[in-house]
C-alpha positions as a Markdown table, in Angstrom:
| # | Residue | x | y | z |
|---|---|---|---|---|
| 1 | Unk | 28.4 | 14.3 | -15.6 |
| 2 | Unk | 28.2 | 10.5 | -15.1 |
| 3 | Unk | 28.8 | 8.2 | -18.0 |
| 4 | Unk | 25.3 | 7.2 | -19.3 |
| 5 | Unk | 26.4 | 4.3 | -21.4 |
| 6 | Unk | 25.1 | 0.9 | -20.6 |
| 7 | Unk | 28.5 | -0.8 | -20.3 |
| 8 | Unk | 29.0 | -2.8 | -17.1 |
| 9 | Unk | 31.7 | -0.5 | -15.9 |
| 10 | Unk | 29.6 | 2.6 | -16.4 |
| 11 | Unk | 26.6 | 1.1 | -14.7 |
| 12 | Unk | 28.8 | 0.0 | -11.8 |
| 13 | Unk | 30.3 | 3.5 | -11.4 |
| 14 | Unk | 26.8 | 5.1 | -11.6 |
| 15 | Unk | 25.5 | 2.5 | -9.0 |
| 16 | Unk | 28.2 | 3.3 | -6.6 |
| 17 | Unk | 27.8 | 7.0 | -7.0 |
| 18 | Unk | 24.0 | 7.1 | -6.6 |
| 19 | Unk | 23.4 | 4.3 | -4.1 |
| 20 | Unk | 26.2 | 5.3 | -1.8 |
| 21 | Unk | 25.3 | 9.0 | -1.9 |
| 22 | Unk | 21.6 | 8.4 | -1.3 |
| 23 | Unk | 22.3 | 5.8 | 1.4 |
| 24 | Unk | 24.6 | 8.1 | 3.3 |
| 25 | Unk | 22.4 | 11.2 | 2.8 |
| 26 | Unk | 18.8 | 10.0 | 2.2 |
| 27 | Unk | 16.4 | 12.7 | 1.1 |
| 28 | Unk | 12.8 | 13.4 | 2.2 |
| 29 | Unk | 12.7 | 11.2 | 5.3 |
| 30 | Unk | 10.7 | 13.5 | 7.6 |
| 31 | Unk | 7.1 | 12.5 | 8.2 |
| 32 | Unk | 4.6 | 14.7 | 6.4 |
| 33 | Unk | 2.4 | 17.0 | 8.4 |
| 34 | Unk | -0.8 | 16.3 | 6.5 |
| 35 | Unk | -0.4 | 13.2 | 4.4 |
| 36 | Unk | -3.2 | 12.2 | 2.0 |
| 37 | Unk | -2.2 | 8.6 | 2.4 |
| 38 | Unk | 0.6 | 6.3 | 3.6 |
| 39 | Unk | 1.7 | 2.7 | 3.5 |
| 40 | Unk | 4.4 | 0.4 | 4.9 |
| 41 | Unk | 5.8 | -2.4 | 2.8 |
| 42 | Unk | 8.1 | -5.0 | 4.2 |
| 43 | Unk | 10.3 | -7.5 | 2.5 |
| 44 | Unk | 10.0 | -10.6 | 4.7 |
| 45 | Unk | 13.0 | -12.2 | 3.1 |
| 46 | Unk | 15.5 | -9.7 | 4.4 |
| 47 | Unk | 13.5 | -7.4 | 6.8 |
| 48 | Unk | 13.8 | -4.2 | 4.7 |
| 49 | Unk | 10.9 | -1.9 | 5.2 |
| 50 | Unk | 9.8 | 1.3 | 3.6 |
| 51 | Unk | 7.1 | 3.7 | 4.8 |
| 52 | Unk | 5.9 | 6.1 | 2.1 |
| 53 | Unk | 3.6 | 9.1 | 2.7 |
| 54 | Unk | 2.3 | 11.4 | 0.1 |
| 55 | Unk | 0.4 | 14.7 | 0.0 |
| 56 | Unk | -1.7 | 15.2 | -3.1 |
| 57 | Unk | -2.7 | 18.7 | -4.3 |
| 58 | Unk | -4.2 | 19.6 | -7.6 |
| 59 | Unk | -3.8 | 16.1 | -8.9 |
| 60 | Unk | -0.1 | 15.9 | -8.3 |
| 61 | Unk | 2.2 | 14.6 | -5.6 |
| 62 | Unk | 3.0 | 17.8 | -3.8 |
| 63 | Unk | 5.0 | 16.2 | -1.0 |
| 64 | Unk | 6.5 | 12.7 | -0.5 |
| 65 | Unk | 8.4 | 11.1 | 2.3 |
| 66 | Unk | 10.1 | 7.7 | 2.3 |
| 67 | Unk | 11.5 | 6.2 | 5.5 |
| 68 | Unk | 13.4 | 3.1 | 4.7 |
| 69 | Unk | 15.1 | 0.7 | 7.2 |
| 70 | Unk | 17.3 | -1.9 | 5.8 |
| 71 | Unk | 20.1 | -2.3 | 3.3 |
| 72 | Unk | 21.8 | 0.5 | 1.4 |
| 73 | Unk | 19.8 | -0.4 | -1.8 |
| 74 | Unk | 16.4 | -0.1 | -0.1 |
| 75 | Unk | 17.4 | 3.2 | 1.6 |
| 76 | Unk | 18.8 | 4.7 | -1.6 |
| 77 | Unk | 15.9 | 3.6 | -3.7 |
| 78 | Unk | 13.5 | 5.3 | -1.4 |
| 79 | Unk | 15.5 | 8.5 | -1.4 |
| 80 | Unk | 15.7 | 8.5 | -5.2 |
| 81 | Unk | 12.0 | 7.7 | -5.6 |
| 82 | Unk | 11.1 | 10.7 | -3.5 |
| 83 | Unk | 13.2 | 13.0 | -5.7 |
| 84 | Unk | 11.8 | 11.7 | -8.9 |
| 85 | Unk | 8.1 | 11.7 | -8.1 |
| 86 | Unk | 7.6 | 15.0 | -6.4 |
| 87 | Unk | 5.4 | 17.2 | -8.6 |
| 88 | Unk | 4.2 | 14.3 | -10.8 |
| 89 | Unk | 0.7 | 13.2 | -11.5 |
| 90 | Unk | 0.1 | 9.8 | -10.0 |
| 91 | Unk | -0.1 | 8.1 | -13.4 |
| 92 | Unk | 3.3 | 9.4 | -14.3 |
| 93 | Unk | 4.7 | 8.3 | -10.9 |
| 94 | Unk | 3.3 | 4.8 | -11.5 |
| 95 | Unk | 4.9 | 4.7 | -15.0 |
| 96 | Unk | 8.2 | 5.7 | -13.4 |
| 97 | Unk | 7.8 | 2.9 | -10.9 |
| 98 | Unk | 7.2 | 0.4 | -13.7 |
| 99 | Unk | 10.4 | 1.6 | -15.4 |
| 100 | Unk | 12.2 | 1.1 | -12.0 |
| 101 | Unk | 11.0 | -2.5 | -11.8 |
| 102 | Unk | 12.0 | -3.3 | -15.3 |
| 103 | Unk | 15.5 | -1.8 | -14.8 |
| 104 | Unk | 16.0 | -3.7 | -11.6 |
| 105 | Unk | 15.1 | -7.0 | -13.4 |
| 106 | Unk | 17.5 | -6.5 | -16.2 |
| 107 | Unk | 15.6 | -4.9 | -19.0 |
| 108 | Unk | 17.4 | -2.1 | -20.7 |
| 109 | Unk | 16.4 | 1.3 | -19.4 |
| 110 | Unk | 14.8 | 3.7 | -21.9 |
| 111 | Unk | 17.4 | 6.2 | -23.1 |
| 112 | Unk | 15.7 | 9.2 | -21.6 |
| 113 | Unk | 15.4 | 7.8 | -18.1 |
| 114 | Unk | 17.0 | 9.8 | -15.2 |
| 115 | Unk | 20.5 | 8.6 | -14.3 |
| 116 | Unk | 19.6 | 8.1 | -10.7 |
| 117 | Unk | 17.1 | 5.4 | -11.8 |
| 118 | Unk | 19.4 | 4.0 | -14.4 |
| 119 | Unk | 21.9 | 3.3 | -11.6 |
| 120 | Unk | 19.7 | 0.5 | -10.2 |
| 121 | Unk | 20.4 | -1.6 | -13.4 |
| 122 | Unk | 23.3 | -3.0 | -11.3 |
| 123 | Unk | 20.9 | -4.9 | -9.1 |
| 124 | Unk | 19.8 | -7.0 | -12.0 |
| 125 | Unk | 22.9 | -9.1 | -11.5 |
| 126 | Unk | 22.0 | -9.6 | -7.9 |
| 127 | Unk | 18.6 | -11.4 | -7.9 |
| 128 | Unk | 18.3 | -11.5 | -4.1 |
| 129 | Unk | 18.6 | -7.6 | -4.1 |
| 130 | Unk | 16.1 | -6.8 | -6.8 |
| 131 | Unk | 13.2 | -6.4 | -4.5 |
| 132 | Unk | 15.3 | -4.1 | -2.3 |
| 133 | Unk | 15.5 | -1.7 | -5.3 |
| 134 | Unk | 11.7 | -1.8 | -5.9 |
| 135 | Unk | 10.4 | -1.9 | -2.3 |
| 136 | Unk | 9.9 | 2.0 | -2.2 |
| 137 | Unk | 8.1 | 1.9 | -5.5 |
| 138 | Unk | 5.8 | -0.8 | -4.2 |
| 139 | Unk | 5.1 | 1.3 | -1.2 |
| 140 | Unk | 4.4 | 4.3 | -3.4 |
| 141 | Unk | 2.0 | 2.3 | -5.5 |
| 142 | Unk | 0.1 | 1.1 | -2.3 |
| 143 | Unk | 0.1 | 4.7 | -1.0 |
| 144 | Unk | -1.4 | 6.0 | -4.3 |
| 145 | Unk | -4.1 | 3.3 | -4.2 |
| 146 | Unk | -4.9 | 4.3 | -0.7 |
| 147 | Unk | -5.3 | 7.9 | -1.8 |
| 148 | Unk | -7.7 | 7.0 | -4.6 |
């Protein structure tokens, strides 16, 4: 079990564990057969891009795909996002995205937040990489808006 304290060493270790694992083995990258909506978000500063597709059923995100091209942070964030939002109602997924943005910008994560999301607290010390950590969440938000 990873150390869930907020010490710099613990956050660094969690970041390396989560980001490297999800970068090397990204989850949920296959295009969806019947997406309800999709969007592509590009960071013009670095060229990272994330395409998100969702399939909504019974008011929940039944399926989600994120295909990220770019740095390890963007790819890992897309992979983590897909794992965390599957099965959620759109409002809960949006709330999780808001937590992700706050964490990436240096606000302390709520104690009950998933460790995979907590790992991105490390990018708060890297201002040029903060958007890399939130790009998939931005794409998810656009996709959810398109599905409304």
